[in-house]
N, C-alpha and C positions, 0 to 999 in steps of 0.2 A: 479706238472705241472709247466712248465716255459713258459712265454710269452716273445717274443722278439720284440723290436722296432728296425728295421734295417734302417740305413740312409747311404747315400753315401757322402764321404768326399767332393767330388767336388760339389755336390748339396748343402751341408751345406755351403761351402765357397761362392758359388753364392748367397745363401739365406742371409748369413750374410752381404754380400756387398749390397744386395738389401734392407734389412730391417734394416741395421745399428744395428745388434744384438750384444750385448756386451758379453753375456754368456747364456748358456742353463742350465735349471734345470728340476728336476722331482718333481711332486707333486702328491701323491696318495690321495685317497678319505679320508683317515684318517688324512690328513693334514701334513704327513711327507714329508720333502723336502730334495733333494740331488742333487749335481751337476752331470752331465752326461758325459760319454765318448761317442764316436760316435756309439758304439754298446752296447746295454744294455740288460741284462737279469733280469726279474722281477719275484719274487716268486708269485705263484698263489693266495694266500689269498687276494692280492690287487684286489679289484673289478674294479677300474678305475685308469688308469695311464695317466697323462698329461705331454706332453713335452712342457716346457715353455721357452720363449726367453725374455731377458731383453732389453728394449729400452735404447740406450745409453744416449739419451737426458733427458728422464724422469725417468729412473731407475725403471720403472714399468714392471711387468711380463705380458706376452702375451701367450695364448695357441697356440702352433704350431701344435701339434698332440697329440692323446691319443689312448689308447688301452683298450678294455674291452673284457672279454671272452664271447663267444656266448653259445648257448644251448649245443653244442658239445665240450665244453671246448677249442674251438679254438679261436684264437685272431682275433677280428675285429679291423681294423686300421682306423683311421680317422684324419682329420684335422679340425680346427675350426677357424672362424674369430672372435669368441667371446673373450671377455676379460676373465682373469682367474676367475673372480667372476661371470661370466655369467653361469647359470645352464643349458642352452640349449646345448646339444651335438648332432651332426648330424652324425650317423654312415654311412660309405661307404659300397659298395658291398664287399663281402668276396672272390671274385674270381680273385684278382689281382696277377700277378707274381711279382718276386723280381725286375725285370727291370721296371715293371709298378710302383712299389713302389718308385723307385729312381726318376722317372719322377714326380710321385705324390708329393714327398717331395719338389722338386724344385717348382712345381706349387703352392703347399700349402704355402710354405714360402714366395714366391713372392707375392701371394695375401695377405698373412698375413702382409707383409711389408707395403702394402698400408694402411691396417688397423692401423698399428703402426704409420705411418705418420699422419693418421687422429687423433690419440690420441695426438700426438705432437701439431697438429693444434688446437684441443680442449683445450689443456692446455694453448696455447697462447690466445685463445678466452676467456677462463675463466679469464685470467689475465687482458685482456682488459675490460671484463665485470665488474670485481672487481673495476677497476679504475673509470668506469662510475658510478657505484653504490656509490662509495665514493664521487664522485663529486656531485651527487644528495643529499647525506647526508650533505655535507658542505653547499649546497644551502639552504636546509631546516633549518639548524642551523643559517645561516646568516639571513634568514627571521625572525626568532625568535628575534635575536638581533635588527634587523631593527624596529620591532614592540614592543620593550621592554617597551617603555613608555605607549603604548596602553594597554599592558597586565597588567601593574602595577595597572591600574584603575579597573580591574575586581575583583569581590568579591573572597575571598579565596576559597569559595565552587566551583567556576568555573575556578580557575586559570589553573589547568591541562587541562581541557577541552578546554579552550580558546587557550592555547598554542598549543594543538593538532590541533585545527581548523586552526591556522596560518600555521602549518606544512603542513596540507592538501592543503591549498590554494597555498602554494609555490610549492608543487608537481604538482598541476593542471596547474600551469603556464608553466611548461616545456613540451616539445615534447618528451614524454616518450614511444611512440609507438615502435620504434626500440628496446629500452631497454626491453619493455614488451615481445617482441618476443624472444629476446635472453634469458631472464629468463625462459620463457615457455619451451624452448628447453631442458633446464636442470632441469625442474620441480622444480625450487627453490623457486620462489616468484611470486605472482600475485599482481601487483601494483594496480589493480582495487579493491582489497579486503583489503587494508591496512588502510582505512580511520579512523577506530576507534583507531589505535595506530600507527601513521605514523613513528615517529622517532625510536621507539623501534623495529618495524618490519624491517626497513632499517638496523638498527644496527645488528639485528640477521642475516639478509641476508648476510651482509658483513662478519660477523664471520664465517658463514657456507662456504662462498667462500674461505676465508683464510684457513680454516681447510682442504678444498679439495686440495688446492695448497700444503699445508704442507704434506698431506698424499701422494701426488704424488711423493715426493722426499724421502720418507722413504723406507728403506729396512727392512722388518720384516720377521721373520721366518715363520709365518703363512701368506701366500700370500692371499690378499683380505679379511682378517679377519675383517678389518674396526674397529680396536680397537681405541677408543678415550681416550685421557688423562682425568684425573679427572678434570683438569683445564678447558678443553673444555666443559665437561659435565656441570660443574658449570656455565659457561657462558651461555650455552643454557638454563639451568633451570632458570637463572636469567632473561633472555630475555623473556621466556615464562611466567614467573611470572608477569613481568611488563605488558605484553600484556593482560593477563587475568585480571589484576587489572584495566586496562582502560575499559575493557568490563564490569566488575562489576560496575564501576562508571556509565556507561550508564544505567544499570538496576536500580541502586539506584535513578538516576534522574527520571527515568520513574515512579518508585513507589512513589517518593516524590510528583510528580504532579498528577498522575492518581490514585494512591492507589495500594496496593499489589494485585496481581492476586489471585483469589480464585479457589479452587477445581482443581488445575492442569491446568488451562486455560493458553493459550499462548498470547492472545491478548484481550484488552479491547473492549467492544462494547458500543458506545455512541448513544443514541436515542434522537431525537428532539421531544419535545412535546409542545403543545400550549393550547389554550383555550378549544379545543375539549377534552382534558384529563379530564376536569371537568364534562363532560357529562356522564362519566362512572365511577362508584365507584371502578371498578376492573382493569382499564387499567394500571395504574402505577404498581400495584402488578403483573399483568400478564407479563409486560415488564421485571421486575426484575427477575421473575421466568424463563423467556425464555432466560436470559443471559445478560441483560443490566446491566452494572456496573457504567455508567455515564449518567445522564439526562442533556440534553442541553435545555436551554430556550433562545430564541432570543428576546432581549429587543426592537427590532424594532416593535414587535407586542405585544398586550396585555397591561396590566396595573399592577402596584404593587399589587393590590388586587388579580388579577388572578395569578401572580407569587407566591405570598405568599401561596395561597391554593395549587398550584402544589407542592411547596417545602414541605409543611406540609404533603401531601400525600406520597411524596417520602420518607421522614424520617420515617413516620409511617410504610410504607410497608417494608422499609429496616430493621427496628428494628424487625418487626413481623417475617420476613423471615430469620433474622440473616444473611443477605447478604449486605455487604457494598455497598453503591451507592453514588457517589459524584455528585455535581451540578456544571455545567459550564453555565455561563450566558454571552452571546455575547452582547457587546455594539453595538448599531446600526451603529455607525460610519457615515462617510460622504457619504453614498451610495445614488445615485440618484434613486428615485422611482416615479412611477406614483401616483398621488393623488387619493383620493377616488372618485369613480363615484357615481352618484345619485343612491340610493338604488332602487332595482327592486321591483316588486310586491311580497306580502306575499303569495306565492303559491308554492306548491310542485308538481312536475310532477311524475306520476307513470307510468313506461313504461315496459311492458312485452318484453321479448326477442323474436325477429322474425328472420325468415330466409330470403334469398334473394328475395323470392316471396311475403313477407309480412305476411306469416303464423306464428302464435304464436307457438313457440317451447318450451317456458318455461315461466310460469306466473311470474309476478313481485311479490317479497316478501315484505310484509309490516308489520312493527312492530306497534302494537296497544297497548297502555297502558295509565294509568293515568299520568298526567303531573308530579306528585311527584315521580313516580317510577324511572324515569331517563332513560338513554340510554339502548339499548338492550345489552345482554351479549356478550362478545367478540367472542364466538364460532359461532355466527350467523352473517350473513352479509346481512341485509335487503336492499332493493332498496329504501325504503322510511320509514319515521317514522311519526306516527300520535299520538298526545297526546289528550286525552279525558278529559273533565272537570268534568264529573259525575262518581264518584266511584260506585254508585249503578248500573248504566248502565253496567259497566264492570262486576259486579258480576252476571249479567244475561246471560253473553255470555258463550257459550259452544262450544266445538269442533264440527264442522259440520254446525254451524250457518252461515247464510248469512247476511251481513250488506249491506243494499241498501242506495244509496245516489244520489244526483244530483251534478255533479262537477261544477267548475267555469264557464263552457261554457253552463251549463244547460243540459248536457248529462247524461242519466241514466247509472249508473255504480254500481258494487257490489264487495264486499270483502268476500271471503269464509274463515272462520277460520279453520286453519289446525293443529295448535299446541297451547298448553298452556305452558308457561314457568314461573317458580318461580325464581325470582331474589332476590338480597339482600334486596331491599327496597319495594318489592311488587310483583305483578303478571302482566305478559304481555302476549300478544297473537301474533302468526304469522299468517298472512292472505295472501291469494293469489288473485291477480287481473289479469284477462286475457285480459283486454282492457285498452288502454291508458286513463289516467284520470288526471285532474288538480284539486287539492284539496287546498282550501284556509281556513283561519281561519273563523269559523262560519258555516262551512259545517255540516249538520245534518246527522247522521247515524241512520238507523232504523233496528231493528232485525226482519227479515222476517221468520215467522214460519207458520205452518198449521193453528193455531188458531188465526192468525192475527198479527198485529204489536205490538211490545213490546216497552218499554220506549225508548226515543230518547236521544242519546248522541251527543255532539257538539265538533267539532275539534277546538283546541285552540293552540296558540303560534306557528303558522307556521312562520318560519323565512323568511325574505325578500330574494329573489333570488339575487345571486351575479351578479352585472351588468358587462357588458363587451362590447367592440366594436369588430367587426370582420373585420380584415384587410386582403386584398388580394394584390397580386402583381400588381403594377400600381396605387394603391390607394394613395391619399394624406392624410396626418395626420398633424394636427396643434397641437403643444404643447404650452400651454399658461401658464402665471404666475398666472392667476386668480384662485379663490377657486374651490370648487366642481363644476363640469360641467355636463351638461346633455349629455348623449351619443348620443341623437338624434339631438343635436344642430349642425347646419352647418353654423353658423354665421361666419363672417370674410370675408376677401377679396378673399378667395379661395372657389369658389362655389362647394358644394357637398363634401367637405373634412370632415373626421371624426375629432373629437376634444377630447383632453385629457389634463390634467393639471399636472404641476410639480412645487412644491413650492420652490425648490432650485434656488436661484439666480445665483449660480455658472454656471449652465447649460447655461443660456442666455448670460452670460458675456464672455464665453470662446470659444464657438463653432464657426466654420467658414463654409463657403459654400464648398460643395463637400466632407465634412467629413462623414465617416460612422457612423451610430448609430444603436444600437441593443436594443431590448426589451425582457424582460422575459427570461433571461439567453440565449439569442441568438436564440430564437424560431422565432423572427421576426427581419428582417434587413431592413434598409433604408439608403437613402442618403439625406443630408441636402441641400435643394434647396433654402431656404430663411431664413433670420434671422432679428430680430428687438429686441428692448428692452423688448418686452412683448410676442413675439411669435416666434416660429420656425416652418418652413414648411418642412415636410419630405415626400419624395417619397419612397414608399415601394418597395423594390427590392427582398425580399425573404419572403415567407409565405407558409403555407400548400396549397395543391391543392384546397381545399374548403375554404381557408381562415384560419386564426389563431386568436383565441380570445386573446384580451389584456384587462386585468381587473385592479382593484385597487391594489396599493402597489406592482407593478411589477417592476423589475430592469430596469434601463436605463444605457447603457454603450456606451461611445464614445472613442474607443481605440486609435484613431488618435489624440485626443486632450489632451493637457496638462492642465487639469483643476486644479487650485490652491486650492485644498480642505484643510479644517481645519482638522487636524488629529484626535483630540479628541474634539467633538462638545459640546456645552452647554448642550444638552440633555444627552450626555454620562456622563458628570460630575454629573448631577442629578441622573442618574441611578446608577452611581458608589457608591453612598451612600447606596443604597439598596443592591447592589451586595456585598459590603464589609461586611455587617452584615448577609447575607443569603447564599452566594455561596462559593464554594471551589476554583473556578477558574474564571477568567475573560477573555473573548475573545476580542482581539483588532482587530476590523474590518478595512479592507482597509488600513492597515499600509503601508506607502509609503517611509518614510524617518526616519532617526535616531531622528529627531526632535519630531516625534510622540512618540517615546519611551521615550525621555527625559521628555516630558510633563506628560506622564502616570506615570513614575517613581517618579516624583516630587509630583504628587497627591497621590500616594500610601505612600510615605514617610511622607507627611503631615498628613495622616490618620493613620500612624504607622501600615501599612498592609504588614509586611515583610513575612508573611506566605501565602498570597493570591497568588495562581498560576496564571501565565500569559501565555496566548496562543496567539501567533502571527499568524494572519490569512493572508496567502499569497495568494492574489487574484488580484494583479495588476502587470503590467510589472515592475514598479519601485520597488515594494516589492520583486519580484523575483531577480532582478539584484543586489539589495542591501542587500540580505539576510545575508551574512557574517557580514556586518557592523551592521545590526539590531540585530543579535545575540550577537555580542561583546558589543553593547550598553546595551542590556538587562542583560548581565552577570555582569554588574556593581552593581546590587542589588542581595540580597540573595533569592529573590522570586523564587519558583519552576518555571521552564520555559518549554514551549513546542511550537511546530509549527503545524499549520493546513494547509493542502493543500486544499484550497477551489477551487476545480476544475471547478465549474460552471463559476464563474466570471473570473477565470484565463484563461480558454479556450477562452472566448469571448474577453478578453483584448489582448491576445497574439496570438490567432489563434489555431484552433483545431489541426492542423498538428504538432504543437510544444508541445502540452500538455504532451505527453508521455515522451519526453526528459526532459522537465522541471520538471516533477514529479520525475524522476530518480535523477536529479541534487539536488532537495530539499532534497530527502532522503539521498543522499551522504553527502551533506554539514551538515545537521542536525546530521547525524551519526558521522561525524568527531568532532562535538561539543558535542557529547554524549547527545543530546537533543531529547526527544521523539517526534514522528510525529503522527498526526491524519490524517487519510486518509478519505476525505469527499467528498460529493456531488454525487448524482445519484448512490450510491451503492445499488444494487438490486432494482432499482427504479420501474421496471415493476412488480416485485413481491410485492413491497409495495403498489402499486396503483391498480393492476389488479389481484393479487394473483398468477400470472404465471411468473416465471423468464425467461430471455433469457440465452442462453449458454454463450454469451459474459459476461453477468453480473456475472455468477457463477465464471468464470475465473478471472474476475476483483476482485471479493471478495476474492478469494484464494490468488491472488497476494498481497492483502492487509495485509497478514501475516507479510510482511517485516516492516510494520508500528507497532507502539505500540498500536494504537487504530483505530477502524473503526467506522465512524459515519453514521447512517441512518436517513433520513428525515421522517417526519410524513406522514402517509397515511392510507388508509382503512384497509390494511392487515399488519400493522406494527408488530403486535405480531408474526404472522407467519414468517415474514421476519427476525426478531431478532432470532427466534428459528433456522431458516435455516442457518443464518450466523454463529450462535454459533456452529452448527454442522460442517460447512465448516472449520472454524478456528481451531477447536479442534478435527478434525477427527482422529480416532485411526488407525494407519497403521500396527498394530501388526498382524492382520489377513492376510494382504498382505505379510508381512514378512514371515509368516508361510507357505504361499502357494509358495512363491518364493524360500524358503529354500530348498524345495525338488528338485529344478532345478539345484542347485549348485553341481558341481562335484569336488571331491578332487583328486589331483594328487600328486604322490610321485616321487622324483628324485632318480635314482639309479646310 
C-alpha cells in the first residue's frame, strides 16, 4: 500500500517565503531521514510520516505536515505547529479534496511560519537570558572577592559555607524578579531554591543554556534526538556533584550540633523542661519514648541543683532506652522580666466542670497519695493533687470510700475514691469532687463508712498559689525598681494603680514617654505615660475582655526603644561554668550584635570549649537584621553552630504581621550558611496546655519540617504533644501513594 503526501508548487513557494524555509525533509517514526521532492510516495510499513522544514536562521527542523494510515489503510493528512520533538499530533478530518489539500498546505505552512519565527525569537531570548545569568554569576564572584578578608577569618570547617552565604547575600541584593520569570518560562532554574549552593547552581544553569544554544545550530541525522557530548555530560555531573556536596555539608552541620537522627526520623524534637520534671519519676523517660531527642533547660529559671537532677534523669533514661538525647541550656541573657510578686496563700482550688447554667457536668479529678509517692502517672491528668502525711491512713482507703472534710472556708465537702493506681514509688488514689473546694495544708480528711469514722489523715505541703495582678484596658500600672512588691499595694502618686517591679536598671534609663510596652509575650500592651529614676507609669491599651493576668518572671518588651543591653550578663558567665560541664549546647539569648558573639567566643576559648554547640536565639529586630554578620562572626570558631527562631519575642519586637516573612528569611539565610534551624515558641501550644490542638497549630507544626528541629514548651499535656508532633513530622505517605497510584493513567504514542 502506498501513501502520498501531495503539495502544490505555488503553495510551497509561498510557504517558503513566509516561513523562511531553507529545505524540506522527511522523518519517519523509525527515525530515518530523507530530503523530499514536491510529490512523495511512501511505503506502507511506515506508521508516521512527518514533513519537516528547516529554519534558515536557526537550522532547526519544524514539522509542517504528517501522514498516518487510518483503520481503512487510508492516509490521514495533518499539519502541526509543534516542533519535531513534540509528541502531540493533531489529525485532520479525512474528507478533504485535492484542492482543499493545496489550500490546507498554504494555511499550514503560513501558520507554521509564525511558529518558526517564535523559535527564532526564543533563541534570541535565550541568548539574552544567558547574558543576564552570566552577569549575575560575575556579581556573585565579585562579592566573594570583596569579602575575601572577612572570609579568611572563618574557621576552615565553615569556609565553604561562609562563602556560599556571601554568594546568597549578593544574589539577594539584586532585583532578580524579571530573571526568575524568564527562567521559569523555560523551566531551567528556580532562583528561590538555590540558597544551599548558589555559585554551583548558577554555573550549571549557564552551562545548560550554552548547551541549548549549541544544539540549536547543530544539524544531526536524528532530528530532536537530543544527544549530548560526553564533555557536556561530564560538566553536568560535576555540577550536580558539587551541589550535592554542599547539601551533604548542611546535613553534617546539623548532625554535629543536634546529633544524628534515629529510626528514620526527619526532624529533631526539642522539649523544654523545668522543676516540674522532678515531680514525676517517669516524665523524662516518657518524653524520650514519645520522640524527644533534645531536652532544653532555661537558665532563667531554677538552680544548679535542679538542673543537675534533670540532666541526671535525662542521661539515665537515654541510656536505659538506648535513645540518644542531647542537652541544650539557654543562658538567661539580658531579657527584661517582672520581679517576683509576694507569694499567695498555700491553698489549692478544686473545681468541677460546669455548663453555662452552673450545673456540674464532670466532677473534678483529685490525686491523693503519700507525700513520698510523688506526682501522679503521666497517663492521668488530675485537676488537683493532695499529699497525705500518714501512710497508715492511706492503707485503710478502698475504692468506693468517701473522704469528708471542711475546706478553708469552713464548707463541708467530700471526695469519693474512684480508682487505685500503683506507681513506681508507692500507691495513689483518684478521687472525684462534685463541689468547689479550697484545700489548705492541715486540712483533715475522715473516711466515712457505715460503722463510723476511721483514722484521720492530714493534707500537707500545699504549695503557695501563684500571685498575679489582673490588668484591663484603661488600667494604670506602675513599674518600680524596688524589690518584691505586694500585688494589692496602690502606693505612689497614681491612685488606684496596680504595681509590679523590675530589677533591671536598663529599663528605667532608656524608656521615653509615648513608647509602647508589652508584657508576657504580647498578651498585654500599654503606652508609657510617665517616667522617673525609680518608676514608670503605663496605661494599659490591650488586654483580654475580662482582663489578663500578669505574674512573676513574665517578659517585658519595649520594641520602640533602643535599650543598651549587655549581651552576656554576669549571671550568664556564672551559668556558663555549669553549662560547660553538663550540656551539649548553649543558647545565646537576645543576641543583638557581633560584639555579643565576640564576648561569648572569647569565654569559650578561655575555657577551651571548642566542641560546645552554640545556638543563636534570634528574638530581636537587631538580631534579625544582623543575622548574616552574626553567623559570619560565629563561624570564626570551630564550635557547632545553630539558629533558633524565637518567635514569641521576635513577634513582639518586630510586629506580628512581619513574623511569617522574617521566619522565611531566617530559614533562607541559615540554609545558605548550611546552619541548622530550630523552630520555636508556641508550637502546638493549645495541645500542650489543654490537650486539644487547633487546625492552625497542626499546619504550623507540619511546616516546621523545613527546620532541623522543632521545640515544644512545657505544659500539662507535653508527652501527648511530643507524640503527636513526632507523628506529624514522620508521617508515612506510602499508603497515600498506593491509593493515588491507581488513578494514574499510562498513555502510549503511536
